[in-house]
C-alpha positions in Angstrom: 97.2 79.0 135.2 98.7 76.2 133.3 97.8 72.7 133.7 100.4 71.3 131.8 103.4 69.5 133.5 106.3 71.7 134.3 108.7 71.9 131.5 112.2 73.4 131.3 112.2 77.0 130.1 112.1 77.3 126.4 114.6 79.8 124.9 114.1 82.3 122.1 116.9 84.1 120.4 115.8 87.3 118.7 118.2 88.0 115.7 117.9 91.8 115.2 118.6 92.9 111.8 119.2 96.6 111.0 115.9 98.5 110.5 113.8 95.8 112.2 110.2 96.3 113.0 110.0 97.5 116.6 106.2 96.6 116.9 106.7 93.0 115.7 109.7 92.4 118.0 108.0 94.0 121.0 104.8 92.1 120.5 106.6 89.0 120.4 108.9 89.4 123.4 106.1 91.0 125.6 103.9 87.8 125.1 106.7 85.7 126.5 107.2 88.2 129.5 103.5 88.0 130.2 103.2 84.2 130.1 106.1 84.1 132.7 104.2 86.6 134.8 100.8 85.0 134.6 102.1 81.4 135.2 104.6 82.7 137.9 107.1 80.6 136.5 109.9 81.0 134.1 108.4 79.2 131.2 110.4 81.4 128.6 113.8 83.0 128.3 115.1 85.1 125.7 118.3 86.8 124.4 118.8 89.6 121.8 121.6 89.0 119.3 123.0 90.9 116.2 125.6 90.2 113.7 128.5 91.9 115.6 127.0 91.9 119.1 126.7 95.7 118.9 123.3 97.3 119.1 121.4 98.0 115.9 118.6 100.6 115.2 115.2 99.6 114.5 113.2 101.2 111.8 112.0 104.0 114.2 115.6 104.8 115.2 115.5 103.2 118.8 118.1 100.5 119.8 118.6 98.2 122.7 121.6 96.6 124.4 122.0 93.2 123.0 123.4 90.0 124.7 125.6 88.6 122.0 126.8 88.3 118.6 126.6 85.3 116.3 127.4 82.1 118.3 126.8 78.5 118.5 123.3 77.8 120.1 121.8 75.1 122.0 119.8 73.0 119.5 116.6 73.4 121.5 116.7 77.1 121.0 114.4 78.9 118.5 115.8 81.7 116.5 113.3 84.5 115.4 114.7 86.8 112.8 113.4 90.3 113.2 113.2 92.3 109.9 111.8 95.4 108.8 112.5 98.2 106.3 115.1 97.7 103.7 115.8 94.1 104.6 117.7 93.1 101.6 120.5 95.5 102.9 120.8 93.6 106.1 121.1 90.2 104.6 124.7 89.0 103.9 126.7 85.7 103.7 127.9 85.8 107.3 124.4 85.9 108.7 123.2 83.4 106.2 126.0 80.9 106.8 125.5 81.0 110.5 121.7 80.5 110.2 122.4 77.6 107.9 124.8 76.1 110.2 122.5 76.4 113.1 119.6 74.9 111.2 121.6 71.9 110.2 122.1 71.4 114.0 118.4 71.2 114.5 117.8 74.9 115.7 114.1 76.1 114.8 113.9 79.3 113.0 111.1 81.9 112.5 110.8 85.2 110.6 108.9 88.3 112.0 107.8 90.8 109.3 110.3 90.7 106.6 112.5 88.3 108.6 110.9 85.8 106.3 112.9 87.2 103.4 116.1 86.4 105.3 114.9 82.7 105.8 114.0 82.4 102.1 117.4 83.8 101.0 119.1 81.5 103.4 117.3 78.5 101.8 115.7 77.7 105.2 112.1 77.5 103.8 112.5 74.6 101.4 109.4 72.4 101.7 107.3 74.5 103.9 105.1 77.5 103.3 105.6 80.9 105.0 104.0 84.3 105.2 105.3 87.9 105.1 103.9 91.4 105.4 101.3 91.9 102.7 103.2 94.7 101.3 106.3 92.5 100.6 104.3 89.4 99.4 104.5 90.1 95.7 108.1 90.9 95.8 108.8 87.6 97.8 106.9 85.6 95.1 108.8 87.1 92.2 112.2 86.5 93.8 111.4 82.9 95.0 108.7 81.4 92.6 108.9 78.1 94.1 108.1 79.2 97.6 104.5 78.9 98.8 103.7 82.3 100.3 100.6 82.3 102.4 98.4 85.4 103.0 97.8 84.2 106.6 98.8 86.3 109.6 101.3 83.5 110.7 102.3 80.1 109.5 103.7 77.2 111.6 105.1 74.4 109.7 107.4 71.8 111.1 110.2 73.8 113.0 109.7 76.9 110.9 107.6 79.8 111.9 106.6 83.1 110.2 104.6 86.1 111.2 103.6 88.8 108.9 104.6 91.6 111.4 102.8 94.0 113.6 100.1 92.4 115.6 100.6 89.2 113.8 103.8 88.5 116.0 101.3 88.5 119.0 99.1 86.0 117.2 102.1 83.7 116.6 103.4 83.9 120.1 99.9 83.2 121.6 99.6 80.2 119.4 103.0 78.9 120.5 102.2 79.6 124.3 98.8 77.6 123.8 100.7 74.8 122.3 103.3 74.6 125.2 101.2 75.4 128.1 97.5 75.3 127.0 94.9 77.7 126.0 94.1 79.1 129.5 97.6 80.6 129.7 97.5 82.0 126.1 94.1 83.6 126.8 95.4 85.1 130.0 98.5 86.6 128.3 95.9 88.0 125.5 93.8 89.6 128.3 96.8 91.3 129.8 97.7 92.5 126.2 94.1 93.8 125.9 94.1 91.8 122.7 90.6 90.5 122.3 90.7 89.2 118.7 93.6 86.9 118.7 93.8 85.2 115.2 94.6 81.8 114.0 96.6 80.5 111.1 93.4 80.5 109.2 93.0 84.3 109.2 94.3 86.4 106.5 96.5 89.5 107.2 94.4 92.2 105.4 91.1 93.7 106.4 88.2 92.1 104.3 87.5 93.8 101.1 84.2 95.3 102.2 86.0 96.9 105.2 88.8 98.3 103.1 86.6 99.9 100.6 83.9 100.9 103.1 81.1 99.3 101.1 79.2 96.0 102.0 78.2 94.7 98.5 78.8 91.0 97.9 79.2 91.3 94.1 81.4 94.3 94.1 83.6 92.6 96.7 83.7 89.5 94.6 84.8 91.3 91.6 87.6 93.1 93.4 88.9 89.8 94.9 89.2 88.5 91.2 91.0 91.7 90.2 93.5 91.3 93.1 94.1 87.8 92.2 94.8 88.4 88.6 97.2 91.5 88.4 99.7 89.9 86.1 97.2 88.9 83.5 94.3 91.3 83.8 90.8 90.0 83.1 88.7 92.3 80.8 85.5 94.0 82.1 83.2 92.0 80.1 84.9 88.9 81.7 84.6 90.3 85.1 81.1 91.1 84.5 80.2 87.8 83.2 81.8 85.9 86.2 79.7 88.2 88.6 76.6 87.4 86.8 76.0 91.0 85.5 76.2 92.9 82.4 79.2 95.3 81.6 77.0 98.1 82.0 75.8 97.0 85.4 79.4 96.5 86.4 80.2 100.0 85.3 77.4 101.5 87.3 78.4 99.5 90.4 81.9 100.8 90.4 80.7 104.3 89.7 78.2 104.3 92.4 80.4 103.0 95.2 83.9 103.9 94.2 83.5 106.7 91.9 85.7 105.3 89.2 85.3 102.8 86.4 86.3 99.1 86.9 89.2 99.6 84.4 90.4 102.7 86.4 90.3 100.8 89.7 92.0 97.7 88.2 94.8 100.0 86.8 95.4 101.5 90.2 95.8 98.0 91.7 98.3 97.1 89.1 100.1 100.3 89.6 100.4 99.9 93.3 101.8 96.4 92.8 104.4 97.8 90.4 105.4 100.5 92.8 105.9 97.8 95.5 108.1 95.8 93.1 110.1 98.9 92.2 110.7 99.7 95.8 111.4 96.3 97.2 113.2 94.3 94.4 116.0 94.6 92.0 113.8 93.6 89.1 114.3 95.7 85.9 111.6 98.2 85.0 110.6 96.0 82.1 110.0 93.0 84.2 108.0 95.0 86.8 105.8 96.2 83.9 105.3 92.6 82.8 104.6 91.5 86.4 101.9 94.1 86.8 100.1 93.4 83.5 101.5 95.7 81.1 102.7 94.5 77.7 104.4 97.7 76.7 107.1 99.5 78.8 106.0 102.9 77.2 102.5 102.3 78.3 103.6 101.3 81.7 105.7 104.4 82.1 102.9 106.7 80.8 100.2 105.2 83.2 102.8 105.3 86.3 103.6 109.0 85.7 99.9 109.9 85.4 99.1 108.2 88.7 102.3 108.8 90.8 103.6 112.0 89.1 106.8 110.4 88.5 108.4 107.7 86.2 109.2 104.2 87.1 112.9 104.9 86.4 112.9 108.1 88.6 111.0 106.1 91.4 113.6 103.4 91.3 116.5 106.1 91.1 114.9 108.0 94.1 114.8 104.8 96.2 118.4 104.1 95.4 119.6 107.5 96.3 117.6 107.5 99.6 119.2 104.2 100.5 122.7 105.6 99.8 122.0 108.7 102.0 121.1 106.4 104.9 124.0 104.3 104.7 
């Protein structure tokens, strides 16, 4: 099914971090398996490695036998770092030093789901953009402000790859299969996966705003898009209304009619959700989380947080810490 000249098998090394995302890993490796099956050739080979060479559990608790620990690789290999929940706990100097050494030797690197965080922490994303699961995007931007973090489902730049996780791992692998062996083979693999909506690097991760809110109203969607793009420095309702070409009263009616809340309330909920993600995923102080979420006063932030989540930011952070310790 491939018209491309025969090439030596391309080898992928899946570095499994503790609590990695099973869906991202399995989507990636299954695409390679199906490419071999549909072509009736061994186009791809792969191996599973961990820091110690012993199995590690994914976020759903399952584990697989692995092939090796950290070892010197053929420079033609591509390492895909598989991350998932609590990725910061999984990153250490031994892993990063190994990755830096292999990258200096010319080995290509990619990150699936939060594996992108590992690449950023190891300094392997300098001069390129990358993507990560949308839930982790704000925390990655806060920790690495010089990194260009794309909202796309996957990014391919130079010899660095990143996919947002979940189905996005399929999109990345289908893109690589098409680049290696042509679109006919990639389409055949997608058909086998019953994957009829393969996306490109131009597609964003999240559902469109009208789909997410269940309302198809262009002005409402436009206002929400502006809100989501200005969480750290919120825009006032009159400014939002003016940008949308309507009065403040019309804006209020629009939100009441379709979302059963005021624009101010909806904006507050977006900012509080960002704050919660930062509390759960970063080591930022509560004060800095408040500022990053558009709250000038820590006391006001704490009051709003308690009203919405029925707990304080400090207790949320403490509960997260204690949960991590219990799981260690």
